[in-house]
C-alpha positions in Angstrom: -278.2 150.4 -129.6 -279.7 149.2 -126.2 -276.8 149.1 -123.9 -278.2 146.2 -121.7 -280.8 143.3 -123.3 -284.4 141.7 -121.9 -284.6 138.4 -122.0 -288.9 137.8 -122.1 -290.6 138.2 -125.4 -292.0 141.2 -127.8 -294.7 143.6 -126.3 -295.5 146.1 -129.7 -298.5 147.4 -128.2 -296.9 148.2 -124.4 -298.8 150.9 -123.0 -296.6 154.2 -123.2 -295.9 158.3 -122.9 -293.1 160.1 -123.0 -290.6 161.2 -120.3 -289.2 164.3 -119.4 -286.0 165.2 -121.0 -284.4 164.8 -117.6 -284.3 163.9 -114.7 -283.5 165.3 -111.0 -284.2 162.0 -109.2 -284.5 158.3 -110.7 -285.6 158.0 -114.0 -289.2 156.8 -113.6 -292.1 159.1 -114.3 -295.9 158.8 -113.8 -298.4 158.7 -116.5 -299.9 162.0 -116.4 -303.5 160.5 -116.6 -303.5 158.8 -113.5 -305.1 156.8 -111.9 -305.8 154.6 -114.1 -308.4 152.4 -112.1 -310.9 155.1 -108.9 -312.9 154.5 -106.7 -315.8 152.1 -107.1 -314.6 150.3 -110.0 -317.8 147.8 -109.8 -320.7 146.3 -108.3 -320.1 145.3 -105.1 -316.3 147.0 -104.7 -315.2 150.0 -102.8 -311.4 149.8 -104.4 -309.2 148.3 -106.7 -305.2 148.5 -105.6 -302.5 146.2 -105.4 -303.0 144.5 -109.0 -301.4 142.6 -111.2 -301.6 142.7 -115.2 -299.9 141.2 -118.6 -300.0 140.8 -121.9 -302.9 138.0 -123.0 -303.5 137.0 -126.4 -303.9 140.3 -128.4 -304.5 142.6 -125.6 -303.8 142.4 -121.7 -305.5 140.6 -119.1 -305.3 141.1 -115.2 -305.4 139.6 -111.7 -306.8 143.1 -108.8 -307.2 143.1 -105.8 -310.7 144.1 -105.2 -311.6 145.9 -101.7 -315.2 144.4 -101.1 -318.0 147.0 -99.6 -317.9 144.7 -96.5 -314.4 145.1 -96.4 -314.1 141.6 -97.2 -310.9 141.3 -99.9 -311.4 138.9 -102.8 -309.4 138.8 -106.6 -311.3 139.8 -109.9 -310.2 139.4 -113.3 -310.1 142.2 -115.9 -309.0 142.7 -119.5 -307.9 145.5 -121.5 -307.1 146.5 -125.1 -304.4 149.3 -123.9 -303.6 148.2 -120.1 -304.8 151.2 -119.3 -308.7 151.1 -119.4 -310.2 148.2 -117.7 -313.0 146.1 -118.0 -313.9 143.7 -115.0 -315.4 140.8 -114.3 -318.8 141.3 -111.7 -318.2 138.2 -109.9 -314.7 137.3 -107.6 -312.9 135.1 -109.4 -314.5 131.4 -108.2 -311.4 128.7 -107.3 -312.0 125.2 -107.7 -309.6 122.5 -106.0 -307.9 119.7 -108.3 -311.3 117.8 -108.2 -313.3 121.0 -109.6 -315.1 121.5 -106.6 -315.2 125.1 -104.9 -312.2 126.2 -103.1 -312.7 129.9 -102.1 -310.1 131.3 -99.9 -311.0 133.0 -96.2 -310.0 135.9 -98.1 -307.4 137.0 -101.0 -305.2 140.1 -101.5 -302.2 142.1 -103.3 -302.1 138.9 -106.0 -299.0 138.8 -108.2 -299.7 136.7 -112.0 -296.6 134.8 -113.7 -296.4 132.9 -116.8 -293.9 130.0 -116.8 -294.2 128.0 -119.8 -297.4 127.5 -120.8 -299.0 127.9 -117.6 -300.3 131.4 -116.0 -299.7 131.3 -111.8 -301.2 133.4 -109.4 -299.9 133.9 -106.4 -301.4 135.8 -103.0 -301.7 136.3 -99.4 -304.7 134.3 -97.8 -306.3 133.3 -94.6 -304.1 129.6 -93.9 -304.6 130.1 -90.2 -302.9 133.0 -90.4 -301.2 134.8 -92.8 -300.1 133.0 -95.8 -299.8 132.9 -99.3 -302.2 131.3 -101.5 -301.8 129.7 -105.3 -303.7 129.5 -108.3 -303.0 127.9 -112.2 -304.6 128.5 -114.8 -304.2 127.5 -118.7 -307.2 129.8 -120.3 -308.4 132.3 -117.2 -311.4 130.1 -116.9 -310.9 127.5 -114.7 -308.2 128.4 -111.7 -307.4 125.6 -109.6 -306.2 125.9 -106.8 -302.3 124.9 -105.6 -300.6 123.4 -102.1 -300.0 126.7 -100.0 -295.8 126.7 -100.3 -295.3 127.4 -96.2 -297.3 127.4 -92.9 -298.1 131.4 -91.5 -296.5 133.6 -91.7 -295.6 135.5 -94.3 -296.6 137.5 -97.4 -295.4 139.0 -100.5 -294.9 135.8 -102.6 -293.4 136.3 -106.1 -292.5 134.0 -108.5 -290.3 133.9 -110.9 -291.1 133.5 -114.9 -288.5 130.3 -115.5 -287.0 127.6 -113.7 -283.6 128.4 -112.1 -280.8 125.5 -112.5 -284.1 123.2 -113.2 -286.6 124.3 -109.8 -288.8 127.3 -109.1 -288.0 130.1 -107.6 -290.1 132.0 -104.9 -289.7 135.2 -103.4 -291.1 136.3 -99.9 -291.9 138.0 -97.2 -292.1 136.0 -93.5 -294.0 138.2 -91.2 -296.9 138.2 -89.1 -300.6 138.4 -88.6 -300.5 142.0 -87.8 -299.2 145.3 -89.5 -295.9 143.5 -89.8 -293.0 146.0 -88.1 -290.4 143.7 -90.0 -289.7 142.2 -92.4 -286.3 140.4 -95.0 -287.2 138.9 -98.5 -286.2 135.1 -98.9 -285.6 133.0 -101.8 -287.1 129.5 -101.9 -287.6 126.6 -104.8 -289.4 123.9 -105.1 -288.8 120.9 -107.8 -293.1 121.0 -108.6 -294.6 123.9 -107.1 -295.5 121.4 -104.1 -292.4 120.9 -102.4 -290.4 123.8 -100.8 -287.3 124.3 -99.5 -283.5 125.5 -99.5 -284.2 128.8 -97.9 -281.7 131.7 -98.6 -282.3 135.0 -97.1 -281.7 137.9 -100.2 -281.8 141.3 -98.9 -282.8 142.7 -95.2 -284.0 146.4 -94.6 -282.2 149.3 -95.6 -280.8 151.4 -93.5 -282.1 154.5 -95.6 -285.0 155.7 -94.1 -287.2 155.1 -96.9 -286.8 150.8 -96.4 -285.0 151.0 -92.4 -288.9 149.4 -91.1 -289.4 146.5 -94.1 -289.3 145.3 -97.3 -291.3 143.3 -99.6 -291.3 141.8 -103.3 -293.1 143.8 -105.8 -292.8 142.6 -109.6 -292.2 139.5 -111.2 -288.7 140.0 -111.8 -287.4 140.7 -115.7 -284.5 138.7 -116.8 -282.2 141.0 -118.6 -278.6 140.5 -119.4 -277.3 142.2 -116.1 -279.4 139.6 -113.8 -283.0 140.0 -112.7 -284.4 143.7 -112.6 -286.2 143.5 -109.2 -289.0 146.3 -108.1 -289.6 146.1 -104.5 -291.2 148.0 -101.9 -289.6 149.5 -98.7 -291.6 150.8 -95.6 -290.1 153.6 -93.1 -292.2 154.9 -90.3 -292.8 157.9 -89.7 -295.6 159.9 -86.4 -298.3 159.7 -89.1 -297.7 155.9 -90.2 -296.2 153.7 -92.7 -294.9 154.9 -96.1 -294.6 152.6 -98.8 -291.9 153.7 -102.0 -290.6 151.2 -104.4 -287.3 150.2 -105.0 -284.6 148.7 -107.3 -282.2 145.9 -107.3 -280.8 143.3 -109.9 -279.8 140.0 -108.3 -277.7 137.4 -109.8 -279.1 135.2 -113.1 -278.1 132.2 -112.2 -278.1 132.6 -107.9 -280.9 134.7 -106.8 -280.1 135.0 -102.9 -277.1 137.0 -104.4 -277.8 140.7 -104.7 -275.3 142.5 -107.7 -276.9 145.7 -107.1 -279.5 147.2 -104.8 -280.0 151.9 -104.9 -279.9 153.5 -102.3 -282.4 155.7 -102.7 -286.5 155.1 -103.5 -287.3 154.9 -107.5 -290.8 156.6 -106.7 -292.2 157.7 -103.2 -295.6 158.5 -103.1 -296.1 162.8 -103.8 -299.0 163.0 -105.7 -302.9 162.6 -104.0 -303.7 159.9 -105.1 -300.7 158.2 -103.5 -301.0 160.3 -100.4 -304.3 160.5 -100.0 -306.7 157.5 -99.8 -307.9 154.6 -97.4 -304.4 153.7 -96.4 -302.0 156.8 -97.4 -298.7 157.3 -98.1 -298.3 154.1 -100.5 -297.2 153.2 -103.8 -296.5 149.5 -104.0 -295.9 148.2 -107.2 -297.1 144.5 -108.0 -296.2 143.8 -112.0 -294.5 145.5 -114.7 -295.4 145.2 -118.7 -291.9 145.3 -120.1 -291.1 144.9 -124.7 -288.1 143.4 -125.0 -287.1 145.2 -128.4 -287.7 148.6 -127.1 -286.6 148.1 -123.6 -289.6 150.0 -122.4 -291.0 149.1 -118.4 -294.6 149.7 -117.6 -294.8 149.7 -114.0 -298.4 148.9 -112.2 -298.6 149.9 -108.4 -301.6 150.3 -105.4 -301.6 153.6 -104.4 -302.7 154.9 -101.4 -304.7 151.3 -101.0 -307.4 152.9 -102.9 -306.5 153.7 -106.9 -304.2 151.4 -109.3 -301.5 154.2 -110.8 -298.9 153.8 -114.0 -295.1 154.5 -114.1 -292.4 154.1 -116.6 -289.0 154.0 -117.7 -286.6 152.3 -119.6 -284.1 149.3 -119.4 -280.9 151.1 -119.9 -282.0 154.3 -117.8 -282.9 152.3 -114.8 -280.3 149.6 -114.7 -277.7 152.2 -115.0 -279.0 154.5 -112.3 -279.3 151.2 -110.0 -275.7 150.7 -110.3 -274.8 154.3 -110.0 -276.4 154.3 -106.6 -276.1 151.2 -105.8 -275.0 150.3 -102.1 -274.8 146.5 -101.0 -274.0 145.1 -97.6 -272.9 141.5 -96.3 -275.6 140.2 -96.0 -277.0 141.1 -99.4 -274.1 139.4 -101.4 -273.2 136.3 -99.5 -275.4 133.5 -100.2 -277.8 133.8 -97.5 -277.4 130.6 -96.0 -276.0 130.5 -92.2 
């Protein structure tokens, strides 16, 4: 019997591959046939990475960062029966405004995808006179209506929670600048209507450990569990050869997610394989989505690799929560309400 529970729908067709019998580090293992999306995946697109997927109808759907051959990133729609082999629409997603008029962003990258009640929301980074957050909604993956940007520049790595908390929508973000930000903490904001955002709270800052000592940022949408919100995020360190992006894990309070209950001091996944170490931007593991099955506790983690590929990794709820709790180190800034 499971030690912990997920509060989410069952996904009986979750992609899965059994892991090793024992672990030398975190209980997270890579799909042996990685990467699942390689270079030049469709006409006019050189690379797909840092993308988000979820169950839809009898299969799976995803929003994908497609780096065009002219270097400008946009979001493309993809579908799959097994969440491993993907077919993409040739044209980028055509966003419209509330009146149905074309409303394309200047660029769009690193999308996340979340379902809240009967609506699907896409959140990405865009230009709004500087790096900012873009949002759109759809109910059928045919019409994508852009919404108001939640914040003024500069901000990135926005992640919506999959349900309202205390009657409010909740959003994680990482205030930044318009460059390759050499700093960054995760903050929480709330909204009654997905238009007006406020009550901003600090969640957690960069760590003292080497793998996240420069900046951190939200990753996949939090998973609701009996222990709290399970969050896979990214942590960044600097080396003489540039940044290194690793995947970390934390558990946030279920009713007040600005409070960090547990935070793993070690990374869960760091660049080690060729497709993570070698690419357009080397040494990157960047989580953007999970598919998770509440019946079995299986979790599939989708992550961008070296800004060139999409990788897939697996874990199990009991294993990963125990590991995070056993290796947890939290600071006063983590456990306080996040308001000063």
